[in-house]
C-alpha positions as CSV (number, residue, x, y, z in Angstrom):
1,X,-66.6,83.2,-16.5
2,X,-69.7,81.7,-14.8
3,X,-72.5,79.5,-16.3
4,X,-75.7,78.4,-14.7
5,X,-77.5,75.1,-15.3
6,X,-81.1,75.0,-14.1
7,X,-84.1,72.6,-14.7
8,X,-86.5,74.1,-17.1
9,X,-89.4,73.5,-14.8
10,X,-87.7,75.6,-12.1
11,X,-87.2,78.5,-14.5
12,X,-90.8,78.2,-15.7
13,X,-92.0,78.4,-12.1
14,X,-90.0,81.6,-11.5
15,X,-91.4,83.3,-14.6
16,X,-94.9,82.4,-13.7
17,X,-94.5,83.8,-10.2
18,X,-92.6,87.0,-11.1
19,X,-94.4,88.0,-14.4
20,X,-98.0,87.3,-13.4
21,X,-100.1,89.9,-15.2
22,X,-102.6,89.9,-12.3
23,X,-99.8,91.1,-9.9
24,X,-98.1,94.2,-11.3
25,X,-95.5,94.7,-8.6
26,X,-92.0,93.4,-7.8
27,X,-91.4,90.1,-6.1
28,X,-88.4,88.3,-4.7
29,X,-87.4,84.6,-5.0
30,X,-84.3,82.7,-4.0
31,X,-82.4,79.6,-5.2
32,X,-79.5,77.8,-3.7
33,X,-76.9,76.2,-6.0
34,X,-73.7,74.2,-6.0
35,X,-70.6,75.4,-7.9
36,X,-67.6,73.5,-9.4
37,X,-64.8,74.5,-11.8
38,X,-64.1,72.7,-15.1
39,X,-60.7,72.1,-16.8
40,X,-60.7,75.6,-18.3
41,X,-61.2,77.3,-15.0
42,X,-64.8,78.2,-15.8
43,X,-67.3,78.1,-12.9
44,X,-70.5,76.2,-13.3
45,X,-73.4,76.6,-10.9
46,X,-76.1,73.9,-10.7
47,X,-79.6,74.4,-9.2
48,X,-81.3,71.2,-8.4
49,X,-83.9,72.2,-5.7
50,X,-87.2,74.1,-6.3
51,X,-87.0,77.9,-5.9
52,X,-88.0,79.6,-2.6
53,X,-90.9,81.7,-3.7
54,X,-92.1,84.0,-1.0
55,X,-95.7,84.8,-0.4
56,X,-96.8,88.5,-0.4
57,X,-97.2,88.6,3.4
58,X,-93.4,88.2,3.7
59,X,-92.8,91.8,2.6
60,X,-92.8,95.0,4.6
61,X,-93.2,96.9,1.4
62,X,-94.1,95.7,-2.1
63,X,-94.5,98.4,-4.7
64,X,-94.2,98.6,-8.5
65,X,-90.4,98.8,-8.5
66,X,-89.4,98.3,-4.9
67,X,-89.7,95.5,-2.4
68,X,-88.5,94.9,1.2
69,X,-88.6,91.7,3.3
70,X,-89.4,91.5,7.0
71,X,-86.1,91.1,9.0
72,X,-87.2,87.7,10.4
73,X,-88.0,86.4,6.9
74,X,-84.6,87.5,5.7
75,X,-82.9,85.9,8.7
76,X,-84.8,82.6,8.1
77,X,-83.5,82.5,4.5
78,X,-79.9,82.9,5.6
79,X,-80.4,80.2,8.3
80,X,-81.8,77.8,5.7
81,X,-78.9,78.5,3.3
82,X,-76.4,78.0,6.2
83,X,-77.9,74.6,6.9
84,X,-77.9,73.5,3.3
85,X,-75.1,71.8,1.5
86,X,-75.1,74.5,-1.2
87,X,-72.5,77.3,-1.6
88,X,-74.2,79.7,-4.0
89,X,-77.0,82.1,-2.8
90,X,-79.1,83.3,-5.8
91,X,-81.4,86.3,-5.5
92,X,-84.1,86.7,-8.2
93,X,-86.3,89.8,-8.6
94,X,-88.1,91.3,-11.6
95,X,-88.6,94.4,-13.7
96,X,-92.1,93.3,-14.6
97,X,-92.7,96.6,-16.3
98,X,-89.9,96.1,-18.9
99,X,-90.8,94.5,-22.2
100,X,-87.2,93.3,-22.7
101,X,-83.5,94.2,-22.6
102,X,-83.5,95.0,-18.9
103,X,-80.3,95.8,-17.0
104,X,-79.6,96.1,-13.3
105,X,-80.5,99.5,-11.8
106,X,-78.7,101.6,-9.3
107,X,-81.1,100.4,-6.7
108,X,-80.2,96.8,-7.7
109,X,-76.5,97.7,-7.4
110,X,-77.1,99.0,-3.8
111,X,-79.1,95.9,-2.8
112,X,-76.6,93.4,-4.3
113,X,-73.6,95.1,-2.7
114,X,-75.4,95.0,0.7
115,X,-76.1,91.3,0.3
116,X,-72.5,90.5,-0.7
117,X,-71.2,92.6,2.2
118,X,-73.3,90.6,4.6
119,X,-72.5,87.2,3.0
120,X,-68.7,87.6,2.9
121,X,-68.6,89.4,6.2
122,X,-70.9,88.6,9.1
123,X,-72.4,85.5,7.6
124,X,-69.1,83.9,6.6
125,X,-67.7,84.7,10.1
126,X,-70.7,83.0,11.7
127,X,-70.1,79.9,9.7
128,X,-66.4,79.9,10.8
129,X,-67.2,80.5,14.4
130,X,-70.5,78.6,14.8
131,X,-70.1,75.2,13.1
132,X,-73.4,74.0,14.6
133,X,-75.3,76.5,12.4
134,X,-73.8,75.3,9.1
135,X,-70.6,74.1,7.5
136,X,-67.9,76.7,6.7
137,X,-67.3,76.7,3.0
138,X,-66.4,79.1,0.1
139,X,-69.4,81.2,-0.8
140,X,-70.7,82.9,-3.9
141,X,-73.7,85.1,-4.6
142,X,-75.6,85.7,-7.9
143,X,-78.4,88.1,-8.8
144,X,-80.9,87.6,-11.6
145,X,-83.4,90.2,-12.8
146,X,-86.3,89.1,-15.1
147,X,-88.4,91.1,-17.5
148,X,-91.2,90.1,-19.9
149,X,-88.9,88.5,-22.6
150,X,-85.3,88.3,-21.2
151,X,-83.2,88.6,-18.2
152,X,-79.9,89.8,-16.8
153,X,-77.6,88.0,-14.4
154,X,-74.4,88.6,-12.6
155,X,-72.1,87.4,-9.8
156,X,-70.9,89.7,-7.1
157,X,-67.5,89.0,-5.7
158,X,-66.0,89.6,-2.2
159,X,-64.5,93.0,-3.4
160,X,-67.9,94.2,-4.6
161,X,-67.2,93.7,-8.3
162,X,-69.9,92.8,-10.7
163,X,-69.3,89.9,-13.2
164,X,-71.8,89.1,-16.0
165,X,-73.1,85.5,-16.1
166,X,-72.1,84.1,-19.5
167,X,-75.2,82.0,-20.0
168,X,-78.0,80.0,-18.4
169,X,-78.7,76.5,-19.7
170,X,-82.2,75.2,-19.0
171,X,-82.4,71.4,-18.9
172,X,-85.7,70.0,-20.0
173,X,-87.8,68.3,-22.7
174,X,-86.3,70.8,-25.1
175,X,-83.0,72.5,-24.3
176,X,-82.9,76.3,-24.0
177,X,-79.9,78.6,-23.6
178,X,-80.4,82.1,-22.3
179,X,-77.8,84.7,-22.9
180,X,-78.1,87.5,-20.2
181,X,-78.5,91.0,-21.5
182,X,-75.1,92.1,-20.3
183,X,-73.2,89.0,-21.4
184,X,-71.0,88.8,-24.5
185,X,-72.9,87.7,-27.6
186,X,-72.3,83.9,-28.4
187,X,-70.2,82.7,-31.2
188,X,-71.9,82.7,-34.6
189,X,-72.1,79.9,-37.1
190,X,-71.2,79.6,-40.8
191,X,-74.6,80.4,-42.5
192,X,-73.5,79.4,-46.0
193,X,-72.2,75.9,-44.8
194,X,-75.5,75.3,-43.0
195,X,-77.7,76.7,-45.8
196,X,-79.3,73.3,-46.7
197,X,-80.3,72.8,-43.0
198,X,-82.1,76.1,-42.5
199,X,-85.5,74.6,-43.5
200,X,-85.5,72.2,-40.5
201,X,-82.9,73.7,-38.1
202,X,-83.8,77.3,-37.2
203,X,-81.1,79.8,-36.7
204,X,-81.5,80.0,-33.0
205,X,-81.2,76.2,-32.7
206,X,-78.2,76.2,-35.1
207,X,-76.7,78.8,-32.7
208,X,-77.3,76.4,-29.8
209,X,-75.5,73.6,-31.6
210,X,-72.5,75.7,-32.5
211,X,-72.2,76.9,-28.9
212,X,-72.5,73.5,-27.2
213,X,-69.6,71.4,-26.0
214,X,-70.2,67.8,-27.0
215,X,-68.4,65.1,-24.9
216,X,-67.8,62.0,-27.0
217,X,-67.1,59.2,-24.6
218,X,-65.5,56.4,-26.6
219,X,-63.7,57.3,-29.9
220,X,-63.8,54.0,-31.6
221,X,-65.8,52.9,-34.7
222,X,-69.1,54.3,-33.4
223,X,-67.7,57.5,-31.8
224,X,-65.7,58.4,-34.9
225,X,-68.8,58.3,-37.0
226,X,-71.0,60.2,-34.5
227,X,-68.4,62.9,-34.0
228,X,-68.2,63.6,-37.8
229,X,-72.0,63.6,-38.1
230,X,-72.2,66.2,-35.2
231,X,-69.7,68.4,-37.1
232,X,-71.8,68.1,-40.2
233,X,-74.9,69.5,-38.4
234,X,-72.9,72.4,-36.9
235,X,-71.1,71.2,-33.8
236,X,-67.8,73.0,-33.3
237,X,-66.7,72.2,-29.8
238,X,-65.7,68.7,-28.7
239,X,-64.1,66.9,-25.7
240,X,-63.1,63.4,-26.7
241,X,-62.4,60.6,-24.3
242,X,-60.6,57.3,-25.1
243,X,-57.6,55.6,-23.6
244,X,-57.1,53.1,-26.5
245,X,-54.8,53.2,-29.5
246,X,-56.0,52.4,-33.0
247,X,-55.3,48.8,-33.9
248,X,-55.2,47.0,-37.3
249,X,-58.6,45.3,-36.6
250,X,-60.1,48.8,-36.1
251,X,-59.5,49.8,-39.7
252,X,-62.6,48.1,-40.9
253,X,-64.9,50.6,-39.1
254,X,-63.0,53.6,-37.7
255,X,-64.2,56.5,-39.8
256,X,-61.3,57.8,-42.0
257,X,-58.6,55.6,-40.5
258,X,-55.5,54.7,-42.6
259,X,-52.8,52.2,-41.9
260,X,-50.4,55.0,-40.9
261,X,-52.7,55.8,-38.0
262,X,-52.2,52.5,-36.3
263,X,-50.9,52.8,-32.7
264,X,-52.1,56.5,-32.4
265,X,-54.5,57.3,-29.5
266,X,-58.0,57.3,-30.8
267,X,-59.1,60.5,-29.0
268,X,-56.0,62.4,-30.4
269,X,-56.6,60.9,-33.9
270,X,-60.2,62.0,-33.9
271,X,-59.4,65.4,-32.6
272,X,-56.9,66.0,-35.5
273,X,-59.5,64.8,-38.0
274,X,-62.2,67.1,-36.7
275,X,-59.9,70.1,-36.8
276,X,-59.1,69.4,-40.4
277,X,-62.8,69.6,-41.3
278,X,-63.0,73.3,-40.3
279,X,-61.2,76.4,-41.1
280,X,-58.2,77.4,-39.0
281,X,-59.4,77.9,-35.4
282,X,-63.0,77.0,-36.2
283,X,-63.1,73.7,-34.4
284,X,-62.1,73.1,-30.8
285,X,-61.4,69.4,-30.1
286,X,-59.8,68.5,-26.8
287,X,-58.4,65.0,-26.8
288,X,-58.4,63.2,-23.4
289,X,-56.4,60.0,-23.8
290,X,-57.9,58.5,-20.6
291,X,-60.8,56.3,-19.8
292,X,-63.9,58.2,-18.7
293,X,-63.7,56.3,-15.4
294,X,-60.2,57.8,-14.6
295,X,-60.4,60.4,-11.9
296,X,-58.1,62.7,-13.9
297,X,-60.8,62.8,-16.7
298,X,-63.5,64.2,-14.4
299,X,-62.8,68.0,-14.8
300,X,-63.1,67.6,-18.6
301,X,-66.2,65.3,-18.3
302,X,-68.1,67.8,-16.1
303,X,-67.2,70.7,-18.5
304,X,-69.4,69.1,-21.3
305,X,-72.8,70.4,-22.2
306,X,-74.1,67.2,-23.7
307,X,-72.6,63.7,-23.3
308,X,-72.5,61.2,-26.1
309,X,-71.8,57.6,-25.0
310,X,-70.2,55.4,-27.6
311,X,-68.5,52.8,-25.3
312,X,-68.5,49.1,-25.5
313,X,-68.7,48.4,-21.7
314,X,-71.3,48.9,-19.1
315,X,-68.9,50.1,-16.4
316,X,-68.2,53.3,-18.4
317,X,-72.0,53.7,-19.1
318,X,-72.6,53.4,-15.4
319,X,-70.1,56.2,-14.6
320,X,-71.3,58.4,-17.4
321,X,-75.0,58.0,-16.3
322,X,-74.0,59.0,-12.8
323,X,-72.1,62.0,-14.1
324,X,-75.0,63.1,-16.2
325,X,-77.4,63.1,-13.3
326,X,-75.0,64.6,-10.8
327,X,-74.0,67.5,-13.1
328,X,-77.3,67.9,-14.9
329,X,-75.8,67.0,-18.3
330,X,-78.1,65.5,-21.0
331,X,-76.8,62.1,-22.0
332,X,-77.4,60.2,-25.3
333,X,-75.9,56.7,-25.6
334,X,-75.6,54.3,-28.5
335,X,-74.8,50.6,-28.5
336,X,-74.5,47.9,-31.2
337,X,-74.5,44.1,-31.1
338,X,-74.0,41.4,-33.8
339,X,-75.4,38.0,-33.0
340,X,-73.9,35.1,-34.9
341,X,-75.7,32.0,-33.4
342,X,-78.7,30.7,-35.2
343,X,-78.1,33.1,-38.1
344,X,-76.5,36.5,-38.2
345,X,-78.5,39.4,-36.7
346,X,-77.7,43.1,-36.3
347,X,-79.0,45.1,-33.3
348,X,-78.7,48.7,-32.3
349,X,-80.0,50.7,-29.4
350,X,-80.1,54.4,-28.6
351,X,-81.0,55.7,-25.1
352,X,-81.4,59.2,-23.7
353,X,-81.2,60.6,-20.2
354,X,-82.4,64.1,-19.5
355,X,-81.7,64.6,-15.8
356,X,-84.8,65.4,-13.8
357,X,-87.1,64.7,-16.8
358,X,-86.6,61.1,-17.8
359,X,-85.5,57.9,-16.1
360,X,-81.8,57.3,-15.9
361,X,-80.0,54.2,-17.1
362,X,-80.3,52.7,-13.6
363,X,-84.0,53.1,-13.0
364,X,-85.4,52.7,-16.6
365,X,-87.6,49.7,-17.3
366,X,-85.3,48.8,-20.2
367,X,-82.5,46.3,-19.5
368,X,-79.5,48.5,-20.3
369,X,-76.7,47.7,-17.8
370,X,-75.1,44.5,-16.7
371,X,-75.2,45.2,-12.9
372,X,-73.4,41.9,-12.1
373,X,-70.4,42.9,-14.1
374,X,-70.5,46.5,-12.8
375,X,-70.7,45.3,-9.2
376,X,-67.7,43.0,-9.8
377,X,-65.7,45.9,-11.3
378,X,-66.5,48.2,-8.4
379,X,-66.0,45.8,-5.5
380,X,-62.9,44.9,-3.7
381,X,-60.7,42.0,-5.1
382,X,-61.8,39.4,-2.5
383,X,-65.5,40.0,-3.1
384,X,-65.0,40.0,-6.9
385,X,-63.1,36.8,-6.8
386,X,-65.9,35.1,-4.8
387,X,-68.4,36.4,-7.4
388,X,-66.3,34.8,-10.1
389,X,-66.0,31.5,-8.2
390,X,-69.8,31.5,-7.7
391,X,-70.4,32.0,-11.4
392,X,-72.1,35.4,-11.2
393,X,-69.6,37.1,-13.6
394,X,-66.9,36.1,-16.0
395,X,-63.3,36.7,-14.7
396,X,-62.0,37.5,-18.2
397,X,-64.6,39.4,-20.1
398,X,-61.9,41.3,-22.0
399,X,-61.1,38.1,-23.9
400,X,-64.5,38.1,-25.6
401,X,-63.9,40.3,-28.6
402,X,-67.2,41.5,-30.0
403,X,-67.9,41.3,-33.7
404,X,-68.1,44.8,-35.3
405,X,-69.3,46.2,-38.6
406,X,-69.2,49.6,-40.2
407,X,-72.7,49.6,-41.6
408,X,-74.2,48.8,-38.2
409,X,-72.2,51.7,-36.7
410,X,-73.5,54.0,-39.4
411,X,-77.1,53.0,-38.6
412,X,-76.7,53.5,-34.9
413,X,-74.9,56.8,-35.4
414,X,-77.7,58.0,-37.7
415,X,-80.4,57.1,-35.2
416,X,-78.6,58.9,-32.3
417,X,-77.8,62.1,-34.2
418,X,-81.4,62.2,-35.6
419,X,-82.9,61.8,-32.2
420,X,-80.5,64.3,-30.7
421,X,-81.4,66.8,-33.4
422,X,-85.1,66.1,-32.7
423,X,-84.6,66.8,-28.9
424,X,-82.8,70.1,-29.8
425,X,-85.4,71.2,-32.4
426,X,-88.6,69.7,-31.0
427,X,-90.1,68.2,-34.1
428,X,-91.9,65.5,-32.2
429,X,-91.8,64.0,-28.6
430,X,-88.1,63.0,-28.0
431,X,-87.2,59.4,-27.8
432,X,-86.0,57.8,-24.6
433,X,-85.1,54.5,-26.2
434,X,-84.9,53.3,-29.8
435,X,-84.2,49.6,-30.5
436,X,-83.7,48.0,-33.9
437,X,-83.4,44.3,-34.8
438,X,-82.4,43.7,-38.4
439,X,-83.4,40.0,-38.7
440,X,-87.0,40.5,-37.5
441,X,-87.4,44.0,-39.1
442,X,-88.1,45.4,-35.6
443,X,-88.0,49.2,-35.0
444,X,-89.2,50.1,-31.5
445,X,-89.2,53.8,-30.5
446,X,-90.3,54.8,-27.0
447,X,-90.8,58.5,-26.6
448,X,-92.2,61.1,-24.3
449,X,-95.6,60.7,-25.9
450,X,-96.1,56.9,-25.9
451,X,-93.9,56.0,-22.9
452,X,-93.1,59.0,-20.7
453,X,-90.8,57.3,-18.2
454,X,-90.1,59.7,-15.4
455,X,-87.2,59.4,-12.9
456,X,-88.2,56.8,-10.3
457,X,-88.8,58.0,-6.8
458,X,-87.0,55.0,-5.5
459,X,-83.9,55.6,-7.6
460,X,-81.0,56.9,-5.5
461,X,-79.3,58.3,-8.5
462,X,-82.3,60.4,-9.6
463,X,-83.1,61.6,-6.1
464,X,-80.1,61.8,-3.7
465,X,-77.5,62.3,-6.4
466,X,-79.5,64.7,-8.7
467,X,-77.5,67.9,-9.0
468,X,-75.0,66.7,-6.3
469,X,-72.0,67.9,-8.4
470,X,-68.7,67.4,-6.6
471,X,-70.2,66.7,-3.2
472,X,-70.5,63.0,-3.9
473,X,-67.6,61.3,-5.7
474,X,-68.3,59.5,-8.9
475,X,-67.9,55.7,-8.7
476,X,-64.6,54.3,-9.7
477,X,-63.8,50.7,-10.7
478,X,-60.7,48.9,-9.4
479,X,-57.6,50.2,-11.1
480,X,-57.5,48.4,-14.5
481,X,-53.7,47.8,-14.5
482,X,-54.0,46.0,-11.2
483,X,-57.3,44.4,-11.4
484,X,-56.4,41.1,-13.0
485,X,-53.4,40.4,-10.8
486,X,-55.4,41.5,-7.7
487,X,-58.2,39.2,-8.8
488,X,-56.0,36.2,-9.1
489,X,-54.2,36.8,-5.8
490,X,-57.6,37.3,-4.1
491,X,-58.9,34.1,-5.6
492,X,-55.9,32.1,-4.4
493,X,-56.2,33.5,-0.9
494,X,-59.9,32.8,-0.9
495,X,-59.5,29.2,-2.0
496,X,-56.6,28.6,0.4
497,X,-58.9,29.7,3.3
498,X,-61.6,27.3,2.3
């Protein structure tokens, strides 16, 4: 089972090139991608670079339904692929004459098998024997054929077998999911249960929600409310991350919690609760009783289609933001705060990252992350101890228990799910940041219409790491079980040396 994730702008450029009404003949384009495997064994292919769209003078022959490249052009393409850090070679052509429902032809079969034979034979041997040309690595090849309204897509394996691509997700200002013509139909949704939503969530968008895997990062008071709200709008597939157990002081805000639930892992507790909402087998809820920064959680994290951040620390936000950009996963984050000095005040904030479209949490103009605390968590113990001694960060931030309230969680959850629904359905320009301050009656909504914050050209996350997938490791903080003792030992050694 293979899925593709492509920037919407890339796909739009392909369709413009291949389906130009002024050019009624077949064209070829190419894309290179990076593949990885999730916790279920499914293969995901990310395309982060613009497509290679060949000019008409690159072809020996270009007719209505047949096209052939010059040998030197084809050789140059393979050299470029060899020198890249990608492992997936994607061929795109078109059946411009087909109004819809196109499938691969016998000519397409012949061409795809010839390409696969070359890639897995002479080309792979060249990489093994000539490391100066390009790195030896496992290879994959995919073919896509476009028509006026749809497409078909498949992977060709080393034995010459054809395997339909399950789906293609387009990441952009409004998400799109394309089911190739030869793929299995997607799972349906309960029309009767969603009847009261049909006036504002179209059936195609409801289908998208039902077929999307939502990763809930943080299953505390905020995460438990958001997860239930997502189920109510039609979500049926969840991956839930939280290493903590429910405590007595969580009962005032954890949605549906009972005294008998104390000491149970929050992710497992929330998974059981979500399953009980649906009919038998209707809801898939995978509990991951680990912190999202744990290396063992990464296969599950990268298997999500949309990430929902509900954490109470910026180190986790920093890691999730990186994962979102590296794996092209849209990311919505909510945070709450209660101020008690000089009068009680309630604050909430929702932030969205659409990789390649909006600024990430590191390059946005909004002050979202405590970079001092993140740096301390990521650095070696000696450096961290010096930062503490110099007063840059607190050495025991975990002792500062934040005030929490159920009504504030409800408000933040409502804002996030409303803005997420808006992004999916496209009612108005989607919000990149929504901030509310109760005492001052402030509601500030920045969206793609009034503040279109693009990824910063100077942001290493949005440039170098964009679509990097597994090729660059996600950041990891010092092991939490050792951090305090290591910090104290490092501080003692540092002071003894002074």
